[in-house]
C-alpha positions as CSV (number, residue, x, y, z in Angstrom):
1,M,6.6,-9.3,-59.4
2,N,8.8,-6.4,-58.4
3,K,8.6,-6.3,-54.5
4,E,9.3,-2.5,-54.7
5,N,5.9,-1.9,-56.3
6,I,4.1,-3.7,-53.5
7,K,2.7,-1.0,-51.1
8,K,-0.7,-2.5,-50.2
9,V,-1.6,-6.3,-49.7
10,V,-4.8,-7.9,-49.3
11,L,-4.6,-11.1,-47.3
12,A,-7.0,-14.0,-47.1
13,Y,-7.2,-14.2,-43.3
14,S,-8.5,-16.9,-41.1
15,G,-6.8,-16.1,-37.8
16,G,-5.2,-19.6,-37.9
17,L,-1.5,-20.3,-37.6
18,D,-0.5,-19.6,-41.2
19,T,-2.3,-16.4,-41.7
20,S,-1.4,-15.1,-38.3
21,I,2.3,-15.2,-39.1
22,I,1.9,-14.1,-42.6
23,I,0.9,-10.5,-41.6
24,P,4.3,-9.6,-39.7
25,W,6.2,-11.7,-42.5
26,L,4.7,-9.6,-45.3
27,K,5.6,-6.4,-43.4
28,E,9.1,-7.7,-42.9
29,N,9.6,-8.9,-46.4
30,Y,7.5,-6.5,-48.6
31,N,8.7,-2.9,-47.7
32,N,6.6,-2.7,-44.5
33,C,3.5,-2.8,-46.8
34,E,0.0,-2.2,-45.6
35,V,-1.9,-5.4,-45.0
36,I,-5.7,-5.6,-45.2
37,A,-7.0,-8.9,-43.8
38,V,-10.3,-10.2,-45.3
39,A,-12.1,-13.1,-43.7
40,G,-14.8,-14.9,-45.6
41,N,-17.5,-16.1,-43.3
42,V,-18.5,-19.5,-44.8
43,G,-19.9,-20.7,-41.5
44,Q,-16.9,-21.2,-39.3
45,A,-18.8,-19.8,-36.5
46,D,-16.6,-19.3,-33.2
47,E,-13.4,-19.0,-35.3
48,L,-14.4,-15.5,-36.2
49,D,-14.5,-14.5,-32.5
50,G,-11.8,-12.0,-31.6
51,L,-10.6,-11.9,-35.3
52,E,-10.4,-8.2,-35.7
53,E,-8.6,-7.7,-32.5
54,K,-6.1,-10.3,-33.4
55,A,-5.5,-8.9,-37.0
56,L,-5.0,-5.5,-35.9
57,K,-2.6,-6.5,-33.1
58,T,-0.5,-8.6,-35.5
59,G,-0.1,-5.6,-38.0
60,A,-3.1,-5.5,-40.2
61,S,-4.5,-2.0,-40.9
62,K,-8.0,-3.3,-41.1
63,L,-10.1,-6.5,-41.3
64,Y,-13.1,-7.2,-43.5
65,V,-15.5,-9.9,-42.5
66,L,-17.5,-10.9,-45.5
67,D,-20.8,-12.8,-45.0
68,L,-20.7,-15.3,-47.6
69,T,-22.8,-18.0,-46.0
70,E,-26.0,-17.7,-48.3
71,E,-23.9,-17.3,-51.4
72,Y,-21.9,-20.2,-50.5
73,V,-24.8,-22.6,-50.0
74,D,-27.0,-21.4,-52.9
75,D,-24.3,-21.0,-55.6
76,F,-21.6,-23.3,-54.6
77,I,-22.9,-26.1,-52.3
78,M,-26.3,-26.8,-53.9
79,P,-24.8,-27.1,-57.6
80,C,-22.6,-29.9,-56.2
81,V,-25.5,-31.5,-54.3
82,K,-27.6,-31.6,-57.4
83,A,-24.8,-32.9,-59.4
84,G,-24.1,-35.8,-56.8
85,A,-20.3,-34.6,-57.1
86,V,-18.1,-36.7,-54.8
87,Y,-14.3,-36.7,-55.1
88,E,-13.1,-40.2,-53.9
89,E,-15.9,-40.3,-51.2
90,Y,-14.8,-36.7,-50.1
91,L,-17.9,-34.2,-50.3
92,L,-15.7,-31.4,-51.3
93,G,-16.0,-29.2,-48.1
94,T,-12.8,-27.3,-48.6
95,S,-13.0,-27.4,-52.4
96,H,-16.3,-25.5,-53.0
97,A,-15.7,-23.0,-50.2
98,R,-12.4,-21.6,-51.8
99,P,-13.9,-20.1,-55.0
100,V,-16.4,-18.0,-53.0
101,I,-13.9,-16.8,-50.6
102,A,-11.5,-16.0,-53.5
103,K,-14.2,-13.9,-55.3
104,G,-14.8,-11.9,-52.1
105,L,-11.1,-11.5,-51.6
106,V,-10.8,-9.9,-55.1
107,E,-13.8,-7.6,-54.6
108,V,-12.0,-6.0,-51.6
109,A,-8.6,-5.9,-53.3
110,L,-10.2,-4.1,-56.2
111,K,-12.1,-1.7,-54.0
112,E,-8.8,-0.9,-51.9
113,G,-6.6,-0.6,-54.9
114,A,-4.4,-3.3,-53.7
115,D,-1.1,-4.1,-55.3
116,A,-1.3,-7.9,-54.4
117,I,-3.3,-10.7,-53.0
118,A,-1.7,-13.0,-50.6
119,H,-2.8,-16.4,-49.1
120,G,-1.5,-18.9,-46.4
121,C,-1.9,-22.0,-48.6
122,T,1.1,-24.4,-48.8
123,G,3.0,-25.4,-51.8
124,K,2.1,-29.0,-51.1
125,G,-1.8,-28.7,-51.1
126,N,-4.8,-28.1,-53.3
127,D,-6.0,-24.7,-51.9
128,Q,-3.2,-22.7,-53.4
129,V,-4.4,-23.8,-56.8
130,R,-8.0,-23.3,-56.1
131,F,-7.5,-19.6,-54.6
132,E,-5.3,-18.6,-57.5
133,L,-7.3,-20.0,-60.4
134,A,-10.3,-18.0,-59.0
135,V,-8.2,-14.9,-58.6
136,K,-7.0,-15.4,-62.1
137,H,-10.7,-15.5,-63.2
138,F,-11.7,-12.2,-61.5
139,A,-8.5,-10.3,-61.7
140,P,-6.2,-11.8,-64.2
141,N,-3.3,-9.2,-63.9
142,M,-3.2,-9.2,-60.1
143,P,0.0,-10.3,-58.4
144,I,-0.3,-13.3,-56.0
145,I,1.9,-13.7,-53.0
146,A,2.2,-17.2,-51.5
147,P,4.6,-17.0,-48.6
148,W,4.8,-20.8,-48.2
149,R,6.5,-20.9,-51.6
150,E,9.0,-18.1,-50.6
151,W,9.9,-18.3,-47.0
152,S,12.5,-20.4,-45.1
153,I,9.8,-21.9,-42.8
154,K,9.7,-25.6,-43.3
155,S,7.1,-26.9,-40.9
156,R,4.1,-26.1,-38.6
157,E,6.7,-26.3,-35.6
158,E,8.8,-23.7,-37.2
159,E,5.5,-21.5,-37.6
160,I,4.7,-21.8,-34.0
161,E,8.3,-20.7,-33.1
162,Y,7.9,-17.7,-35.4
163,A,4.7,-17.0,-33.9
164,E,6.1,-17.1,-30.4
165,A,9.0,-14.9,-31.3
166,H,6.7,-12.2,-32.6
167,N,4.3,-12.5,-29.6
168,I,1.4,-13.8,-31.8
169,P,-1.3,-15.6,-29.8
170,L,-2.3,-19.0,-30.8
171,K,-5.3,-21.2,-29.9
172,I,-3.2,-24.4,-30.6
173,N,-0.1,-26.0,-29.2
174,R,2.4,-28.5,-30.4
175,E,0.2,-31.3,-29.0
176,T,-3.0,-30.2,-30.6
177,N,-1.7,-28.8,-33.7
178,Y,-3.9,-30.4,-36.3
179,S,-4.4,-28.7,-39.4
180,K,-8.1,-27.8,-39.7
181,D,-10.7,-26.4,-42.0
182,K,-14.1,-25.5,-40.9
183,N,-17.1,-24.2,-42.5
184,L,-21.0,-24.6,-42.3
185,W,-20.6,-27.8,-44.5
186,H,-17.7,-29.6,-42.9
187,L,-14.6,-29.8,-40.6
188,S,-11.3,-31.5,-41.8
189,H,-8.5,-32.8,-39.7
190,E,-4.9,-33.3,-41.0
191,G,-1.5,-33.9,-39.6
192,L,-0.1,-35.2,-36.2
193,D,-0.9,-39.0,-35.7
194,L,-3.2,-39.0,-38.7
195,E,0.1,-38.7,-41.0
196,D,0.6,-42.5,-40.1
197,T,-2.1,-44.3,-42.0
198,G,-1.6,-47.2,-39.5
199,N,-3.1,-45.1,-36.6
200,E,-6.7,-45.2,-36.0
201,P,-8.4,-41.7,-35.4
202,Q,-9.2,-40.8,-31.9
203,Y,-12.9,-40.6,-32.5
204,E,-13.8,-41.1,-28.8
205,K,-11.1,-38.8,-27.4
206,P,-13.0,-35.6,-26.2
207,G,-12.3,-32.7,-28.5
208,F,-11.2,-34.5,-31.5
209,L,-14.6,-34.5,-33.2
210,E,-16.3,-31.1,-33.1
211,M,-19.4,-31.4,-35.3
212,G,-20.8,-34.6,-33.8
213,V,-19.9,-37.8,-31.9
214,S,-18.5,-41.2,-32.7
215,P,-21.1,-43.7,-33.6
216,L,-20.2,-45.6,-30.4
217,Q,-21.6,-42.6,-28.5
218,A,-24.5,-42.0,-30.6
219,P,-28.0,-42.6,-29.0
220,D,-29.2,-46.3,-28.9
221,V,-32.5,-45.4,-30.5
222,P,-32.9,-44.3,-34.1
223,T,-33.9,-40.8,-35.2
224,Y,-36.4,-40.4,-38.2
225,I,-36.3,-37.3,-40.4
226,T,-38.0,-36.2,-43.5
227,L,-36.5,-33.8,-46.3
228,D,-38.8,-32.1,-49.0
229,F,-37.0,-31.3,-52.3
230,E,-38.0,-29.1,-55.2
231,K,-36.1,-29.3,-58.4
232,G,-33.1,-31.0,-56.5
233,I,-32.9,-28.4,-53.7
234,P,-33.8,-29.0,-50.2
235,V,-36.9,-26.8,-49.1
236,A,-38.2,-28.4,-45.9
237,Y,-36.8,-30.3,-42.9
238,N,-39.4,-32.4,-41.1
239,G,-42.2,-30.7,-42.8
240,K,-41.0,-27.1,-41.9
241,K,-40.1,-24.8,-44.7
242,M,-36.6,-23.6,-44.5
243,S,-33.7,-22.1,-46.6
244,A,-31.1,-24.5,-47.9
245,K,-28.6,-23.0,-45.5
246,D,-30.8,-23.5,-42.5
247,I,-31.5,-27.0,-43.4
248,I,-27.9,-27.9,-43.6
249,L,-27.5,-26.4,-40.0
250,E,-30.4,-28.4,-38.7
251,L,-28.9,-31.6,-40.4
252,N,-25.6,-30.9,-38.9
253,K,-27.2,-31.1,-35.4
254,V,-29.1,-34.2,-36.0
255,G,-26.4,-35.9,-38.2
256,G,-23.8,-35.0,-35.6
257,A,-25.7,-36.4,-32.7
258,N,-26.2,-39.7,-34.5
259,G,-22.5,-40.2,-35.5
260,I,-23.2,-39.5,-39.1
261,G,-20.8,-38.2,-41.9
262,I,-17.3,-39.2,-40.5
263,L,-14.8,-40.1,-43.3
264,D,-11.2,-41.3,-43.0
265,I,-9.7,-41.2,-46.3
266,V,-6.3,-41.2,-48.2
267,E,-7.0,-39.0,-51.2
268,N,-5.2,-38.1,-54.2
269,R,-4.2,-34.4,-54.2
270,L,-4.0,-32.4,-57.4
271,V,-0.4,-31.9,-56.9
272,G,0.3,-35.6,-57.1
273,M,0.7,-36.9,-53.5
274,K,-1.5,-38.9,-51.4
275,C,-2.7,-37.3,-48.1
276,R,-4.7,-38.6,-45.3
277,G,-7.6,-36.7,-43.6
278,V,-10.5,-37.0,-41.4
279,Y,-13.6,-35.3,-42.5
280,E,-16.8,-34.4,-40.6
281,T,-19.7,-33.6,-42.8
282,P,-22.8,-34.8,-41.0
283,G,-25.4,-32.6,-42.6
284,G,-23.9,-32.9,-46.1
285,T,-23.8,-36.6,-46.0
286,I,-27.5,-36.8,-45.1
287,L,-28.4,-34.4,-47.8
288,Y,-26.4,-36.3,-50.5
289,K,-28.0,-39.6,-49.3
290,A,-31.6,-38.1,-49.4
291,H,-31.1,-36.4,-52.8
292,S,-29.8,-39.7,-54.2
293,V,-32.8,-41.7,-53.0
294,L,-35.2,-39.2,-54.6
295,E,-33.4,-39.4,-58.0
296,Q,-33.8,-43.2,-57.9
297,I,-37.5,-42.7,-58.6
298,C,-37.5,-39.5,-60.5
299,L,-34.8,-40.1,-63.1
300,D,-34.9,-42.2,-66.2
301,K,-32.3,-44.9,-66.6
302,L,-30.3,-43.3,-69.2
303,T,-30.3,-39.9,-67.5
304,M,-29.3,-41.3,-64.3
305,H,-26.4,-43.4,-65.7
306,E,-25.1,-40.5,-67.6
307,K,-25.3,-38.2,-64.7
308,Q,-23.4,-40.5,-62.5
309,K,-20.6,-40.6,-65.1
310,L,-20.4,-36.8,-65.4
311,S,-20.7,-36.3,-61.7
312,V,-17.0,-37.7,-61.4
313,T,-15.8,-35.1,-64.0
314,Y,-17.9,-32.5,-62.0
315,A,-16.3,-33.4,-58.7
316,E,-12.7,-33.4,-60.3
317,L,-13.3,-29.8,-61.6
318,V,-14.4,-28.6,-58.3
319,Y,-11.6,-30.4,-56.4
320,N,-9.0,-29.1,-58.8
321,G,-10.0,-25.5,-58.5
322,Q,-11.8,-25.3,-61.9
323,W,-15.0,-23.9,-60.6
324,F,-15.0,-20.9,-63.0
325,T,-14.6,-22.9,-66.3
326,P,-16.8,-23.2,-69.4
327,L,-17.0,-27.0,-68.7
328,R,-18.0,-26.8,-65.2
329,E,-20.8,-24.3,-66.1
330,A,-21.8,-26.7,-69.1
331,L,-22.0,-29.6,-66.7
332,A,-24.1,-27.5,-64.3
333,A,-26.6,-26.7,-67.0
334,F,-27.0,-30.4,-67.8
335,V,-27.4,-31.0,-64.0
336,D,-30.1,-28.4,-63.7
337,K,-31.9,-30.0,-66.7
338,T,-32.0,-33.3,-64.8
339,Q,-33.3,-31.9,-61.7
340,E,-36.5,-30.5,-63.2
341,R,-38.6,-33.3,-61.7
342,V,-36.4,-34.2,-58.9
343,T,-39.2,-33.0,-56.5
344,G,-40.7,-35.1,-53.5
345,T,-40.1,-36.2,-50.0
346,V,-37.5,-38.7,-48.4
347,K,-37.7,-40.2,-45.2
348,L,-34.5,-41.6,-43.4
349,K,-33.8,-43.4,-40.3
350,L,-30.4,-42.3,-38.6
351,Y,-28.8,-44.8,-36.3
352,K,-25.2,-44.9,-35.1
353,G,-23.6,-43.6,-38.1
354,N,-26.1,-45.2,-40.6
355,M,-28.6,-43.7,-42.8
356,I,-31.4,-46.2,-43.6
357,N,-34.2,-45.6,-46.2
358,A,-37.6,-45.4,-44.6
359,G,-39.5,-44.1,-47.5
360,V,-39.6,-41.8,-50.6
361,W,-42.5,-40.2,-52.5
362,S,-42.8,-37.9,-55.7
363,P,-45.4,-36.7,-58.0
364,Y,-42.9,-37.4,-60.8
365,T,-42.0,-40.9,-59.7
366,L,-41.3,-43.2,-62.6
367,Y,-41.7,-46.2,-60.3
368,S,-45.0,-48.0,-61.0
369,E,-46.2,-50.6,-58.5
370,E,-48.9,-51.8,-60.9
371,I,-46.1,-52.6,-63.6
372,A,-43.4,-53.8,-61.2
373,T,-45.6,-56.0,-58.8
374,F,-45.3,-59.7,-58.4
375,G,-48.9,-60.0,-58.4
376,E,-51.3,-59.8,-61.3
377,S,-50.8,-56.9,-63.7
378,D,-51.5,-55.9,-67.3
379,Y,-47.7,-56.5,-68.1
380,N,-47.4,-59.1,-70.9
381,Q,-44.6,-61.3,-69.8
382,A,-44.5,-63.1,-73.2
383,D,-43.1,-60.0,-74.7
384,A,-39.8,-60.5,-73.2
385,T,-39.2,-63.4,-75.5
386,G,-38.9,-61.3,-78.7
387,F,-36.9,-58.7,-76.7
388,I,-34.4,-61.3,-75.4
389,N,-34.0,-62.8,-79.0
390,L,-33.3,-59.4,-80.4
391,F,-31.0,-58.2,-77.6
392,G,-29.1,-61.4,-77.6
393,L,-28.8,-61.7,-81.5
394,P,-25.2,-60.4,-81.5
395,I,-24.1,-62.9,-78.9
396,Q,-25.9,-65.8,-80.8
397,V,-24.3,-64.8,-84.0
398,Q,-20.8,-64.4,-82.6
399,A,-21.2,-68.0,-81.0
400,M,-22.3,-69.3,-84.4
401,V,-19.3,-67.8,-86.2
402,D,-16.9,-69.1,-83.4
403,G,-18.6,-72.5,-83.8
404,K,-17.4,-72.8,-87.5
């Protein structure tokens, strides 16, 4: 990349510490280039407040705020829910938000005739890969600037010093400087005391959890909810028809209030290191649970088991930033076929961080009470004799051979 050719840069902008200092840094190191900030709204709510004023004050020429919430839910979250995609217990909250943001970022860059795209991801993390692979998909020849891989700043403490020296207002300080990512699906916490795996997260400390409460602080009585699905997609909450996005928002409220969806995990990052994080995913955790319960009665054994195996691959693709790949699309097609009869209603009891099955119904259920009952039925138990003889024949022959 020839710096002399960089006159206009589109920056993935959140208003957080990293991207706040990147605007003046770009202007200082790339010919006083024009910086256009782009914020992808994926449901981070109050984090968008005052964003335009802040971006302009720190040197951006303009700010785009792209409402990506519906697209994020329908085209990125829902495919993962239907797939049952889970990466080491992590429900992919940051992972599937990055490709939709990057897609919007490229659209603005092409519209503005930008010479490069910049992001604030560190050289240690997964997000740099997720952003850049998506950019390569939509704009294969677009130069990408990753300041964390160029500048001399080595820590978040030095970032704060840079911000203070450039009079950039921050909502954080050195004592509350968790690295966070928030959207309508989840909130992640990394850094500070969490870097020591021997430290218990401060769940009961006011302000630590933002999407809910600790199970210890949840109500002493359970909350019952119902979710209706059609072809694997949630369509109603407590009997009321809603969009998938609105259902997630409602589940965030009830799940958060009941201490649901808190995960403390040391995960294996794509770049090779292990990293500890605390995730809040109240609505998503409920949605995954309910969807799984419904699949138990709607999917046949072979399909369910194959889907469970492929869901690991699906999750790894999403986690590794490989959303826009033929394999991910092929797996999505397989998943959609499996979901054709995943239709019905699930009832759950939420209590102090727990989700307890309270009933499931489907017009496509493969569960037959008449066959499975311990009472009288038309099932001929004597049929099992021949089945076992044939099923066990290889074992019997092996034993006979070994006996010789």
